[in-house]
C-alpha positions as CSV (number, residue, x, y, z in Angstrom):
1,X,63.6,-25.2,35.3
2,X,67.0,-26.8,34.0
3,X,65.0,-30.0,33.0
4,X,62.2,-28.1,31.4
5,X,64.6,-25.3,29.7
6,X,66.9,-28.1,28.3
7,X,63.9,-30.1,27.1
8,X,62.4,-27.2,25.2
9,X,65.8,-26.6,23.5
10,X,65.9,-30.4,22.3
11,X,62.2,-30.3,21.1
12,X,63.3,-27.0,19.2
13,X,66.4,-28.5,17.9
14,X,64.4,-31.9,16.8
15,X,66.6,-34.2,18.7
16,X,64.2,-36.1,20.0
17,X,66.4,-39.2,20.9
18,X,68.6,-36.7,23.3
19,X,65.2,-35.8,25.1
20,X,64.1,-39.3,25.7
21,X,67.5,-39.5,27.5
22,X,67.1,-36.4,29.2
23,X,63.7,-37.7,30.4
24,X,65.0,-41.2,31.6
25,X,68.0,-39.4,33.3
26,X,65.3,-37.2,35.3
27,X,63.0,-40.0,36.2
28,X,66.1,-41.6,37.5
29,X,67.0,-38.5,40.0
30,X,63.8,-38.9,41.5
31,X,62.3,-35.7,40.1
32,X,58.6,-35.0,41.2
33,X,58.4,-31.6,39.0
34,X,55.2,-33.0,37.8
35,X,54.4,-29.7,35.8
36,X,57.9,-29.9,34.0
37,X,57.0,-33.3,32.6
38,X,53.6,-32.6,31.5
39,X,54.8,-29.0,29.8
40,X,57.4,-31.0,27.8
41,X,55.0,-33.8,26.7
42,X,52.6,-31.1,25.7
43,X,55.7,-29.4,23.5
44,X,56.5,-33.0,22.0
45,X,53.1,-33.5,20.7
46,X,53.1,-30.3,19.2
47,X,56.1,-31.2,17.4
48,X,53.9,-34.0,16.1
49,X,55.9,-36.4,18.2
50,X,52.5,-38.1,20.1
51,X,54.0,-41.5,20.2
52,X,56.9,-40.3,22.0
53,X,55.1,-37.9,24.1
54,X,52.9,-40.9,25.6
55,X,55.3,-43.6,25.9
56,X,57.0,-40.9,28.2
57,X,54.2,-39.9,30.0
58,X,53.6,-44.0,30.5
59,X,56.9,-44.2,31.8
60,X,56.5,-41.4,34.3
61,X,53.2,-42.7,35.5
62,X,55.1,-46.1,36.2
63,X,57.9,-44.2,38.1
64,X,55.3,-42.3,40.3
65,X,53.6,-45.7,40.9
66,X,56.9,-47.3,42.2
67,X,58.0,-44.7,44.5
68,X,54.1,-44.7,45.7
69,X,53.5,-41.1,44.6
70,X,49.8,-41.5,44.1
71,X,48.7,-38.2,43.7
72,X,51.1,-37.4,40.9
73,X,50.4,-40.8,39.3
74,X,46.8,-39.8,39.1
75,X,47.4,-36.4,37.4
76,X,49.7,-38.1,34.9
77,X,47.0,-40.8,33.9
78,X,44.4,-37.7,33.7
79,X,47.1,-36.5,31.2
80,X,47.4,-39.5,29.2
81,X,43.3,-40.0,29.3
82,X,42.7,-36.3,27.7
83,X,44.9,-37.1,24.8
84,X,43.3,-41.1,24.2
85,X,40.9,-41.5,22.1
86,X,39.6,-44.4,24.4
87,X,40.3,-43.2,28.2
88,X,38.1,-46.1,29.5
89,X,40.8,-48.5,29.3
90,X,42.7,-46.7,31.7
91,X,39.7,-46.8,34.1
92,X,41.6,-49.5,36.3
93,X,44.6,-47.7,36.8
94,X,42.8,-44.0,37.1
95,X,40.5,-45.8,40.2
96,X,43.9,-47.0,41.7
97,X,45.3,-43.7,42.0
98,X,42.3,-42.2,43.2
99,X,41.8,-44.7,45.9
100,X,45.5,-44.4,47.1
101,X,45.7,-40.7,47.0
102,X,42.1,-40.0,48.1
103,X,40.5,-43.1,49.6
104,X,41.1,-41.6,53.2
105,X,38.7,-38.7,53.0
106,X,35.6,-39.5,54.9
107,X,33.1,-38.8,51.9
108,X,35.3,-41.1,49.3
109,X,33.0,-43.6,48.9
110,X,29.7,-41.8,49.0
111,X,31.8,-39.6,46.4
112,X,32.8,-42.4,44.4
113,X,29.5,-43.9,43.7
114,X,27.5,-40.7,43.2
115,X,30.2,-39.7,40.6
116,X,29.3,-43.1,38.8
117,X,33.0,-43.8,38.3
118,X,32.4,-47.8,37.8
119,X,29.7,-46.8,35.0
120,X,32.0,-48.6,31.9
121,X,30.6,-46.0,29.6
122,X,31.7,-43.1,31.8
123,X,35.1,-41.2,31.5
124,X,37.2,-42.0,33.8
125,X,39.2,-39.0,33.6
126,X,36.0,-36.8,33.9
127,X,34.5,-38.6,36.9
128,X,37.8,-38.5,38.8
129,X,38.4,-34.9,38.3
130,X,34.4,-34.5,39.4
131,X,35.5,-36.6,42.5
132,X,38.8,-34.6,43.3
133,X,36.7,-31.5,43.3
134,X,34.2,-32.5,45.7
135,X,36.5,-34.2,48.1
136,X,38.7,-30.7,48.1
137,X,35.6,-29.5,50.1
138,X,35.4,-33.0,52.3
139,X,34.0,-33.0,56.0
140,X,36.7,-31.5,57.9
141,X,38.6,-29.2,55.8
142,X,39.2,-25.5,56.6
143,X,38.6,-22.2,54.5
144,X,38.8,-18.8,54.9
145,X,35.9,-16.8,53.2
146,X,35.7,-12.7,53.0
147,X,33.4,-11.2,55.2
148,X,33.5,-14.4,57.5
149,X,36.4,-15.5,58.4
150,X,38.0,-19.1,58.9
151,X,35.3,-21.9,58.7
152,X,35.1,-25.7,58.5
153,X,33.4,-28.0,56.0
154,X,30.3,-29.8,58.5
155,X,28.5,-31.3,55.0
156,X,29.4,-32.0,51.6
157,X,26.1,-32.9,49.7
158,X,27.5,-33.9,46.0
159,X,24.1,-34.6,45.0
160,X,22.7,-30.8,45.6
161,X,26.0,-29.6,44.5
162,X,26.9,-27.7,48.0
163,X,28.9,-27.8,50.7
164,X,28.1,-26.3,54.0
165,X,30.5,-24.6,56.5
166,X,30.5,-23.2,60.0
167,X,31.9,-20.1,60.9
168,X,32.5,-18.2,63.5
169,X,29.2,-15.8,63.5
170,X,27.4,-17.7,60.9
171,X,26.7,-21.8,60.9
172,X,25.6,-24.2,57.7
173,X,26.6,-21.4,55.0
174,X,26.2,-23.2,52.4
175,X,28.3,-22.5,49.4
176,X,27.7,-23.9,45.5
177,X,30.6,-26.6,44.5
178,X,30.9,-25.0,41.4
179,X,31.6,-21.5,43.1
180,X,33.8,-22.8,46.3
181,X,37.0,-22.1,44.4
182,X,36.1,-18.7,43.6
183,X,35.1,-17.7,47.5
184,X,36.8,-20.3,49.9
185,X,40.4,-20.3,50.4
186,X,42.0,-23.3,51.4
187,X,43.6,-23.5,54.7
188,X,46.8,-25.6,54.8
189,X,48.0,-27.5,58.2
190,X,50.2,-24.9,58.8
191,X,47.8,-21.9,58.3
192,X,47.8,-19.4,61.9
193,X,43.6,-19.4,61.3
194,X,44.2,-23.4,61.0
195,X,45.2,-23.4,64.7
196,X,41.9,-21.5,65.6
197,X,40.2,-24.9,65.4
198,X,43.0,-26.9,67.1
199,X,43.4,-24.7,69.9
200,X,41.3,-21.4,70.1
201,X,42.2,-20.0,73.3
202,X,45.9,-20.4,72.7
203,X,45.6,-18.1,69.4
204,X,43.1,-15.8,70.9
205,X,46.3,-15.2,73.7
206,X,48.6,-15.0,70.9
207,X,46.9,-12.5,68.8
208,X,45.6,-9.8,71.7
209,X,48.9,-10.0,73.5
210,X,51.4,-9.3,70.4
211,X,49.0,-8.0,67.8
212,X,52.4,-7.1,65.4
213,X,53.4,-10.7,65.6
214,X,50.3,-12.1,65.1
215,X,49.4,-9.8,62.0
216,X,52.8,-11.2,60.2
217,X,51.9,-14.6,60.9
218,X,48.4,-14.0,59.2
219,X,50.3,-12.1,56.0
220,X,52.7,-15.0,56.1
221,X,50.2,-17.8,56.1
222,X,48.2,-16.4,53.3
223,X,51.5,-15.7,51.2
224,X,50.6,-12.4,49.9
225,X,49.6,-8.8,50.6
226,X,46.1,-8.1,52.3
227,X,43.7,-5.3,52.8
228,X,42.5,-4.2,55.9
229,X,39.4,-5.9,55.4
230,X,40.8,-9.2,54.8
231,X,42.8,-8.7,57.7
232,X,40.0,-8.0,59.7
233,X,37.7,-10.9,58.5
234,X,40.8,-13.2,59.4
235,X,40.7,-12.4,63.2
236,X,36.7,-12.7,63.5
237,X,36.6,-14.9,66.3
238,X,40.1,-14.3,67.7
239,X,39.8,-10.2,68.1
240,X,36.8,-9.2,69.7
241,X,35.0,-6.3,67.6
242,X,34.8,-4.0,70.5
243,X,39.0,-4.2,70.4
244,X,39.5,-4.4,66.5
245,X,40.6,-0.8,66.6
246,X,43.3,-1.0,68.8
247,X,44.1,-4.3,68.0
248,X,44.6,-3.0,64.3
249,X,46.5,0.5,65.2
250,X,49.0,-1.8,67.3
251,X,49.5,-4.8,64.5
252,X,50.2,-2.1,61.9
253,X,53.4,-1.0,64.0
254,X,55.7,-4.2,62.9
255,X,58.7,-3.0,61.3
256,X,58.9,-5.7,58.8
257,X,55.3,-5.2,57.6
258,X,54.6,-2.5,54.5
259,X,51.8,-0.4,53.6
260,X,51.3,0.4,50.1
261,X,48.6,2.6,48.7
262,X,46.0,4.4,50.7
263,X,42.6,4.2,52.1
264,X,40.7,1.0,51.9
265,X,42.5,-0.2,49.2
266,X,45.8,-0.4,50.9
267,X,47.9,-3.2,51.1
268,X,49.9,-4.7,53.8
269,X,52.7,-7.4,53.0
270,X,55.5,-9.0,54.9
271,X,59.2,-9.0,54.7
272,X,61.8,-11.0,56.1
273,X,63.6,-8.4,58.1
274,X,63.1,-5.0,59.2
275,X,66.0,-3.8,56.8
276,X,64.3,-5.7,54.1
277,X,60.8,-3.7,54.5
278,X,62.8,-0.4,54.5
279,X,64.6,-1.4,51.1
280,X,60.9,-2.1,49.9
281,X,59.7,1.1,51.3
282,X,62.5,2.9,49.4
283,X,62.2,1.1,46.0
284,X,58.4,2.2,46.3
285,X,59.4,5.6,47.1
286,X,61.7,5.9,44.0
287,X,59.4,4.4,41.6
288,X,56.3,6.4,42.8
289,X,55.0,9.7,41.6
290,X,55.5,12.8,43.6
291,X,51.8,12.4,45.6
292,X,52.3,8.9,46.3
293,X,55.8,9.6,47.6
294,X,54.5,12.4,50.3
295,X,52.3,9.6,51.7
296,X,55.0,7.0,51.7
297,X,56.9,9.8,53.6
298,X,54.1,10.4,55.9
299,X,53.7,6.6,56.9
300,X,57.1,5.7,57.0
301,X,59.5,8.3,58.1
302,X,59.2,6.6,61.7
303,X,61.4,3.7,60.8
304,X,64.6,5.2,60.8
305,X,66.5,8.7,60.6
306,X,68.5,7.2,57.5
307,X,65.1,6.5,55.7
308,X,63.3,9.9,57.3
309,X,66.7,12.2,55.8
310,X,66.4,10.2,52.8
311,X,62.4,11.1,52.3
312,X,62.8,14.9,53.2
313,X,66.0,15.6,50.9
314,X,64.3,14.0,48.3
315,X,61.0,15.9,48.5
316,X,62.3,19.0,49.4
317,X,64.5,18.9,46.2
318,X,61.4,17.9,44.4
319,X,59.5,20.8,45.8
320,X,62.3,23.6,44.8
321,X,61.6,22.3,41.1
322,X,58.1,22.1,41.3
323,X,57.9,25.5,42.8
324,X,58.0,27.4,39.7
325,X,55.5,25.0,37.9
326,X,52.9,23.6,40.6
327,X,52.8,25.8,43.5
328,X,50.1,23.8,45.3
329,X,52.3,20.7,44.9
330,X,55.4,22.1,46.0
331,X,53.5,24.0,49.0
332,X,51.7,20.7,50.2
333,X,55.4,19.3,50.4
334,X,57.0,21.7,51.9
335,X,54.0,22.0,54.6
336,X,54.1,18.0,55.1
337,X,57.8,18.0,55.6
338,X,57.7,20.3,58.5
339,X,55.8,18.0,60.7
340,X,58.2,15.1,59.4
341,X,61.4,14.1,61.0
342,X,63.8,13.9,58.3
343,X,66.3,16.6,57.8
344,X,66.5,19.3,54.7
345,X,66.7,22.3,53.1
346,X,64.0,24.3,52.2
347,X,64.3,25.4,49.1
348,X,61.8,28.3,49.0
349,X,59.9,29.7,52.3
350,X,56.3,27.7,52.0
351,X,54.4,31.2,52.1
352,X,56.1,32.7,49.5
353,X,54.0,30.3,47.3
354,X,50.8,31.6,48.2
355,X,51.7,35.3,48.0
356,X,51.8,35.8,44.5
357,X,49.2,37.0,41.8
358,X,48.0,33.1,41.1
359,X,47.6,33.1,44.8
360,X,43.9,31.7,44.5
361,X,44.2,29.3,41.6
362,X,47.2,27.9,43.8
363,X,45.3,27.5,46.8
364,X,42.3,25.8,44.8
365,X,44.6,23.1,43.6
366,X,45.4,21.5,47.1
367,X,43.9,18.7,46.9
368,X,43.9,17.8,50.5
369,X,40.8,19.9,52.1
370,X,42.8,20.2,55.6
371,X,45.6,21.6,53.7
372,X,43.5,23.9,51.6
373,X,42.1,25.0,54.8
374,X,45.6,25.7,56.2
375,X,46.4,27.5,53.0
376,X,43.9,29.8,53.7
377,X,44.7,31.1,57.0
378,X,48.4,31.3,55.4
379,X,47.0,33.6,52.5
380,X,45.3,35.8,55.1
381,X,48.7,36.3,57.5
382,X,50.8,36.7,54.8
383,X,49.1,38.1,51.6
384,X,49.1,41.9,51.0
385,X,45.6,41.5,49.4
386,X,44.1,38.6,50.8
387,X,40.2,39.8,50.6
388,X,40.9,39.7,46.9
389,X,42.2,36.0,47.2
390,X,39.4,34.9,49.1
391,X,36.4,36.4,46.8
392,X,38.2,34.8,43.8
393,X,38.5,31.3,45.8
394,X,34.8,31.6,46.9
395,X,33.8,30.9,43.3
396,X,36.6,28.2,42.3
397,X,35.8,26.5,45.7
398,X,33.5,23.1,45.6
399,X,33.7,22.4,49.7
400,X,30.9,23.8,51.8
401,X,33.0,24.2,55.0
402,X,35.8,25.9,53.5
403,X,33.1,28.5,51.6
404,X,31.9,29.2,55.1
405,X,35.1,29.7,56.3
406,X,35.9,32.6,53.5
407,X,32.6,34.1,53.9
408,X,33.0,34.2,58.1
409,X,36.6,35.6,57.9
410,X,35.5,38.9,55.4
411,X,32.7,39.4,57.7
412,X,34.7,39.0,60.7
413,X,37.5,41.3,59.1
414,X,34.9,44.0,58.2
415,X,34.6,42.9,54.5
416,X,30.9,43.4,54.2
417,X,31.4,44.9,50.4
418,X,32.8,42.0,49.3
419,X,31.0,39.7,51.2
420,X,27.4,41.3,49.8
421,X,29.0,41.2,46.5
422,X,29.8,37.3,46.8
423,X,26.2,37.0,47.4
424,X,24.9,39.0,44.9
425,X,27.0,37.3,42.0
426,X,26.0,34.2,43.2
427,X,22.4,34.7,43.1
428,X,22.7,36.6,39.8
429,X,24.5,33.9,37.7
430,X,23.8,30.6,39.8
431,X,24.6,28.6,36.8
432,X,28.1,30.0,36.7
433,X,28.8,28.9,40.3
434,X,26.5,25.9,41.2
435,X,28.5,24.8,44.2
436,X,28.6,28.4,45.8
437,X,24.7,28.2,44.7
438,X,24.2,25.1,47.0
439,X,26.2,26.6,50.0
440,X,24.4,29.5,50.0
441,X,20.6,27.8,49.8
442,X,22.2,25.2,52.3
443,X,23.3,28.3,54.6
444,X,19.8,29.9,54.1
445,X,18.5,26.6,55.2
446,X,19.9,26.0,58.3
447,X,21.1,29.6,59.8
448,X,18.0,31.2,61.6
449,X,20.1,34.5,61.5
450,X,19.3,34.4,57.3
451,X,15.9,34.0,57.8
452,X,15.2,37.2,55.7
453,X,16.6,35.4,53.0
454,X,14.1,32.6,52.6
455,X,11.9,34.2,49.8
456,X,9.7,32.3,46.8
457,X,12.4,34.2,44.8
458,X,14.8,31.5,46.3
459,X,12.8,28.8,45.6
460,X,12.3,29.6,41.5
461,X,15.8,30.0,41.5
462,X,16.3,26.0,42.9
463,X,13.6,25.1,40.6
464,X,15.2,26.4,37.6
465,X,19.0,25.2,38.6
466,X,17.4,21.6,38.9
467,X,16.9,22.0,35.2
468,X,20.4,22.3,34.2
469,X,23.6,20.0,34.0
470,X,25.7,22.2,35.7
471,X,24.0,21.3,38.9
472,X,23.8,17.8,38.6
473,X,27.0,17.0,41.2
474,X,24.3,19.0,44.1
475,X,20.8,17.9,42.2
476,X,19.9,15.3,45.0
477,X,21.0,17.6,48.1
478,X,19.2,20.6,46.4
479,X,16.0,18.3,46.0
480,X,16.0,17.6,49.7
481,X,14.7,21.3,50.3
482,X,11.4,20.4,48.9
483,X,10.9,17.5,51.8
484,X,8.7,17.5,54.2
485,X,10.2,20.2,56.7
486,X,12.2,21.5,54.3
487,X,13.0,25.1,53.1
488,X,10.2,24.9,50.6
489,X,7.7,24.3,53.1
490,X,9.3,26.7,56.0
491,X,9.2,29.3,53.2
492,X,5.3,28.7,52.3
493,X,4.6,29.0,55.9
494,X,6.4,32.4,56.6
495,X,5.3,34.1,53.4
496,X,2.3,35.3,53.4
497,X,1.9,35.6,49.5
498,X,-0.8,33.6,47.9
499,X,0.1,34.9,44.4
500,X,3.4,33.6,44.7
501,X,2.3,30.0,46.2
502,X,0.1,29.9,43.4
503,X,3.1,30.4,40.6
504,X,4.9,28.0,42.9
505,X,2.4,25.4,42.5
506,X,1.6,26.3,39.0
507,X,5.8,25.7,38.6
508,X,5.9,22.8,40.2
509,X,3.4,21.2,37.8
510,X,5.6,22.0,34.9
511,X,9.1,21.2,36.6
512,X,9.2,17.4,35.7
513,X,12.7,17.7,38.1
514,X,11.2,17.4,41.3
515,X,9.9,13.9,42.0
516,X,5.8,13.9,42.2
517,X,6.0,12.8,46.5
518,X,7.8,15.9,47.0
519,X,5.7,18.2,44.4
520,X,2.7,16.7,46.7
521,X,4.4,17.8,49.8
522,X,4.9,21.3,48.7
523,X,1.4,21.7,46.9
524,X,-0.2,20.1,50.3
525,X,1.9,23.1,52.7
526,X,0.5,25.7,50.0
527,X,-3.3,24.4,50.1
528,X,-3.2,24.6,54.3
529,X,-1.6,28.2,53.9
530,X,-3.6,29.3,51.4
531,X,-7.1,27.3,51.1
532,X,-7.9,29.9,48.0
533,X,-5.7,28.1,45.8
534,X,-7.9,25.3,45.4
535,X,-10.1,27.2,43.5
536,X,-9.7,27.0,39.8
537,X,-7.6,29.6,38.6
538,X,-5.9,28.2,35.3
539,X,-6.7,29.6,31.9
540,X,-9.2,27.4,29.8
541,X,-7.4,25.1,27.3
542,X,-9.7,25.1,24.1
543,X,-9.5,22.1,22.1
544,X,-11.2,19.9,19.4
545,X,-13.0,16.6,20.3
546,X,-10.0,14.7,18.3
547,X,-7.4,16.3,19.8
548,X,-8.8,16.3,23.6
549,X,-8.9,12.2,22.9
550,X,-5.6,12.2,21.9
551,X,-4.4,13.6,24.6
552,X,-6.2,11.6,27.4
553,X,-5.3,8.6,25.6
554,X,-1.4,9.7,25.7
555,X,-2.1,10.1,29.6
556,X,-3.2,6.8,29.8
557,X,-0.8,5.2,27.8
558,X,1.8,6.9,29.7
559,X,0.3,6.0,33.2
560,X,-0.5,2.2,32.3
561,X,2.3,1.1,30.3
562,X,5.3,3.9,29.9
563,X,5.7,4.9,33.4
564,X,5.4,1.1,35.1
565,X,7.6,-0.3,32.5
566,X,10.2,2.5,33.4
567,X,9.8,2.0,37.1
568,X,10.8,-1.8,36.0
569,X,13.9,-0.7,34.0
570,X,15.1,1.7,36.9
571,X,14.7,-0.8,39.4
572,X,16.6,-3.3,37.2
573,X,19.4,-0.8,36.7
574,X,19.6,0.0,40.1
575,X,20.4,-3.6,40.9
576,X,23.8,-3.3,38.8
577,X,25.0,-1.3,41.7
578,X,27.5,1.5,41.3
579,X,24.9,4.1,40.7
580,X,27.8,7.0,40.0
581,X,28.7,5.3,37.0
582,X,25.8,3.4,36.5
583,X,24.6,4.9,32.6
584,X,21.6,2.6,32.4
585,X,20.4,4.2,35.8
586,X,20.9,7.8,34.9
587,X,18.8,7.4,31.6
588,X,16.2,5.5,33.5
589,X,16.3,8.0,36.0
590,X,16.1,10.6,33.6
591,X,13.4,9.3,31.9
592,X,11.0,9.0,35.0
593,X,11.8,12.8,35.4
594,X,10.4,13.3,31.9
595,X,7.5,10.9,32.2
596,X,6.5,12.6,35.3
597,X,6.6,15.7,34.4
598,X,4.9,14.8,31.4
599,X,1.9,13.2,33.3
600,X,1.3,15.8,35.5
601,X,1.2,18.6,32.7
602,X,-0.8,16.4,31.0
603,X,-3.1,15.8,33.7
604,X,-3.8,19.6,34.7
605,X,-4.4,20.3,30.9
606,X,-7.1,17.9,30.4
607,X,-8.5,19.1,33.7
608,X,-8.8,22.4,32.1
609,X,-9.6,21.7,28.8
610,X,-12.9,23.2,27.2
611,X,-13.8,20.9,24.2
612,X,-15.3,23.1,21.3
613,X,-18.3,22.2,19.6
614,X,-19.1,23.6,16.2
615,X,-22.6,23.8,16.5
616,X,-22.4,26.3,19.3
617,X,-19.4,28.3,18.0
618,X,-20.8,32.1,17.5
619,X,-19.4,33.6,14.3
620,X,-20.9,37.1,14.6
621,X,-17.0,38.0,15.4
622,X,-14.1,36.4,15.3
623,X,-13.6,34.1,18.6
624,X,-11.9,30.5,19.1
625,X,-13.6,28.4,16.7
626,X,-13.7,30.5,13.8
627,X,-12.0,30.4,10.4
628,X,-11.8,33.9,8.9
629,X,-11.3,35.2,5.1
630,X,-8.6,37.7,4.8
631,X,-8.3,39.6,1.9
632,X,-6.0,42.5,0.7
633,X,-6.7,43.4,-2.8
634,X,-6.4,40.5,-5.0
635,X,-4.7,38.4,-2.3
636,X,-6.6,36.3,-0.3
637,X,-5.8,34.1,2.7
638,X,-8.1,32.0,5.4
639,X,-7.0,32.0,9.2
640,X,-7.9,29.2,11.7
641,X,-8.3,30.1,15.3
642,X,-8.2,26.9,17.5
643,X,-6.6,25.7,20.8
644,X,-2.7,25.5,21.1
645,X,-3.0,21.9,20.3
646,X,-4.1,22.5,17.2
647,X,-1.7,25.0,16.4
648,X,-0.2,24.6,12.8
649,X,0.8,28.2,11.5
650,X,2.5,27.0,8.5
651,X,-1.1,25.4,7.2
652,X,-2.8,29.1,8.9
653,X,-4.2,27.3,11.9
654,X,-3.0,29.4,15.2
655,X,-3.6,29.0,18.7
656,X,-5.9,31.3,20.7
657,X,-2.9,31.9,22.9
658,X,-1.0,33.3,20.1
659,X,-0.1,37.3,19.1
660,X,-2.0,36.4,15.7
661,X,-5.2,35.1,17.3
662,X,-5.2,38.0,20.4
663,X,-4.7,40.9,17.0
664,X,-8.0,39.0,15.5
665,X,-10.4,37.9,18.3
666,X,-12.9,40.5,18.9
667,X,-13.4,41.9,15.3
668,X,-16.3,41.2,13.2
669,X,-16.8,40.9,9.4
670,X,-15.7,44.1,7.4
671,X,-13.2,45.2,10.1
672,X,-9.8,46.0,8.9
673,X,-6.9,43.8,10.9
674,X,-2.7,44.0,10.8
675,X,-1.8,40.2,10.0
676,X,1.8,39.3,9.3
677,X,2.7,43.1,8.6
678,X,0.1,43.7,6.5
679,X,-3.6,45.3,6.5
680,X,-6.4,42.8,6.0
681,X,-10.1,43.3,5.8
682,X,-12.0,40.4,7.3
683,X,-14.3,39.1,4.2
684,X,-16.2,36.6,6.4
685,X,-16.0,34.6,9.7
686,X,-17.4,31.0,9.3
687,X,-17.4,27.8,11.9
688,X,-13.6,26.3,11.5
689,X,-14.9,22.8,10.3
690,X,-16.8,24.5,7.4
């Protein structure tokens, strides 16, 4: 670094003669710091000293040649060639360096020929780099690949641009050479996984007899922190699958290994000594936020009494500070410290944090579910008005298991009135309490003692819930109740109510939130239970021939064009992965639900449509398909009665299902009728086309 820094300073001062002296002195010293020389040469060119840069690089290349440092010489020659307008003149020197540094590779001659290095029109620098890249993956070279472990190259095929490797479980795995650097980690001769190929029995014996030490060797060989999944891949073929869990439990106990983070993303790093590991843990603890500190204390309090005492006293002091602003976190800290070995003085009694007027909010804010359950028990034992706290928590809680605990405790302790009030509130305002509503439906579906609650009214509540955003987190699970053998089918089979069954079938046709295959399951169950539902009951929809044809064309276009196109979009979005954060997938899914509902509605309406024939309209009285002239003194107006598809009240056209139509239908010419708050006389009745 001293040479590089001094050189940069001289360039900035534009002392180029002194720089050349410094460069030559570094060469005389026998330096092999290739990167420092190249960085300096680039800085020279940037300072518009290209000639001097090229000269110094040439001297560097000659120096490496004299010392037979062929690999370094090759890199310098390539750098000179990149800057030259005529790199072809370097072909002999580059070829010599190539052969001296890489000629021992088994595939060198083949790679040299395929790269067409000798082609006089080619750029020797580009061809040399291509050969270098290929030979990195020559036969016999060993690599680590995530998900497969350690493997060796068995075939290099530059023509196809692939290398094939044999792994412990997978043979002849093809990896594109262009992507090899991304997926393959080279295993140097000193790498522990390299030993697997030289003496597999010895490596397996070492790994199984001393997991902590072998784990340390893995981390040292990779030279970086590793996640558990990477470690498991590394021991493929070394630690049997059936012994992995026990091996991993033992391997992590090495006092020189430090874990950072939690869950699957936790990383494990190596330290030179147990003391260094403890220093690393202490440093991470001091820099971390409180929740991470708590996690570190759980993991590392067993390292030493001194460290455990440090953790506990620090966290206890933090709990005292938080007791005034964040009772939930303060309680979690103090409760966790009770199970850790460190000594500390509790600033407050933990139970006191859960006995105040805001106890329900404090418990609800505890992020860890098992600790939240424990807090519930503390509230039950110490809070003077625990039933009130439980009833408040019922509508703050998201976890079904904890909701069951709250409900069961109220029931067991004779709090029937509060218990029933919670259920009444849940069913009266499901959108306010979506999690509680889902818990209730699930309980009804699973608990036979609640069979009297399996009613059609509950099914209609579920269908309505599916259309509201408040139920987005549980929407998929609510739909499961409409599967074969689910709650919806059970209610149909248990309830002998044909009218409600018909209403359910009609409602399903209007609600696109339930997939078509689920609607068909429920409809089939309803038809089997009530064969009378097969008889047409729907009210006829009157329509003109034009509007009927437009609706039919819309349905046809939807089935042939829009639905298939959206299905393709849905599949494409699904393939992007991570559906929870995939906007394209959610949008396509919502579109699919809308199209399914719209198609179902159109199909149902068209099947019940009665097309109006102007020639057959009886104008003796007001009916669908007639135009009525109304008069009120000097004021007169025309009103037309058609079906809902033609309704245009602003132009005097009303649906036969509207209140206006119902007030007029059946009347004859001369009758006085009430229309829009005024009385009118029907002057004439004629067909709507006249």
